[in-house]
N, C-alpha and C positions, 0 to 999 in steps of 0.2 A: 132736348133741342137747343137751349142755350148753349150746351156745350159745342156746337159748331161755330155758333157767331164768335167765340172765342178762340178755338180751335185754327180755323182757316185764317185769320189775320194773325195769330201767333206763327203758323207755318210762314206765312207769306214773309212776316218780320224776320224770322229765323234765316229763311233763303237770302233775304237782301243783305242782311248782316253778315252771312258768311261770304257772300259776293264781295261785300266791301272789304273783309279781311283779305280775300284773295286778291282783289285789285291793289289794295295796300302793298302787300307781300310781293306781288310782281314789280311793282314801281320801285320798291327797295332794292330788290334783287338787280334790276337793270341799272339802277342808279350805282350800286355798289361795282358792278362791272364796270361802267364807265369811270366811277372815280378809282379804281384800283391802278389805273394806268397801265395795264398788260394787254398788248394786243398780240396777235398772231395772224398768221395767213391761213385761211380755212378754204377748203375746195367743198364747192356745193355737189353733193353726191345725188341729189334729186329736187325736182321741183314740180308741185303738183298743185291742182285747185280742188276744192270742196265747194260743193253748192248746196244751198239751204233755201227753203221757201218754193213758192212758185205753185202752193197748193190752193186752188180755188183762185181768189182774187189777189193773193199775196204777191209781193214782189220777190224776184230770185237775187238772192245774195251770193256772190262767188268771193271765197277767200283763198289767196296765194300762200302756200307753204312752201318752206325751203328746209332741206336736211343739210347741215354742215358737218365737215369734221375737221378738227386741227389737232395739234399737238401742244400740250401746254408746256410751259416752263420746266415743270417736273418729270416731262417725259411721257406722261398720260396721255393717249388718245382720247380725245372728246368727241363725241356724236352728239349733235342736238338738233331739234327742230323747231322753227320759228316762223309765226304766221305774219303775213302783212309786208313782206319784203318787196324790193322793185321788182317790177315784171320783167326786167332786162337781165336779170340774173338767170342763167340756165345752168344745166348741169355740166360740171366741168369747170365752170368759172371760179377764179381766185378773189377771195374777198378778204376785208381786215375785219376781224372779230375783235371785240372787247370783252375781257372775262376776268373773274374775281376766283382767285385760288380758294381752295378750302375742302371739307370732307365731300363735298358735291360743287363741281365747278359750274359757276353760272356765267353764260355767256349770251351775247347778242351781236347781231351783224348789222343792227341799226347803228346810224351814226349818232354820236351825243346831239341831243335835243332836249335839253332840261326844261325849257320854258312850255315845250309843246308836250312834253311828258307830263309836267306837273299840272298843265292846264286840263289836260285829257283825264288824269287822275282826280283832280278836285270836280270835273264836269260830272264824271260818273259816280262819285260819292253825293255829290249834290242831289243827283236824281235818286240814288238808294235812300239818302235822308229823307226826301218827299215820301218815298213809299213808306218807309218806317213810321214818319208823323202821321200819315194817313191811316195807317193801320191802329195806331195808338188812339188817334182822335176817333176812329169808327168804335173801337172797343169801349172807349170812356163814354161816349155818347150813346151807345146801345145799354149800356150799364146805366147811365142816369135815367135814361126814358123809361127803361121796362123796370128798373128796380123799384119804381115808385108804385107799380102794380102789386109786387110781393111776389109774383109767380111768373113763369115764362110761358111763352106760347104753347098752347097744348097740354099745360099742367093741369091739375085739379088740385086746389088746394085744401082739400080734406072736407068738404061737405060747407066751407064758408063762401060759397058762392055768391050769397046774398049780403055779405059784409064788406063794406066799403072803408077805406082808410082816407081820410082826407086831413092834411096837415097834423098828422099824428092823432088824429080822433077817429075812433072807431064808431061806424054808423051800421044799423041794421034796419032795413026798410020794414 
């Protein structure tokens, strides 16, 4: 039974750390696209929204997506999708994209906003850090509280139910 009290926080911590990795990775990709100095004119091929939430008493969250296509400096045609663009960009519009060349071209149609991006990244990482610290604190506290009994919930200590250990001294009533 103790296994679950270690497994669940461990899975939550693993998920939070994976999300932190993805946030940092995407932030670095966007920063490299902005810092590369390469820009191109891209055409918006498609604009659509996705809706999440709305079940029961939860609020509805709508996310705007754009699909862009442009030709990179080396002649490759690059198509990418991006969330959170301006609502005024519709299919057929031409926009300026910033991109970084490489084996896989990284591009963004968002205008450079380093301070805003850094603040958003740090805010998300701070929240995920709080989640990890809470999980570690839960596991440590659980271990300290229930380790003194020498057994977990629902476990039989093997016939020593009448034996009590207080400050390292074993007592039998």
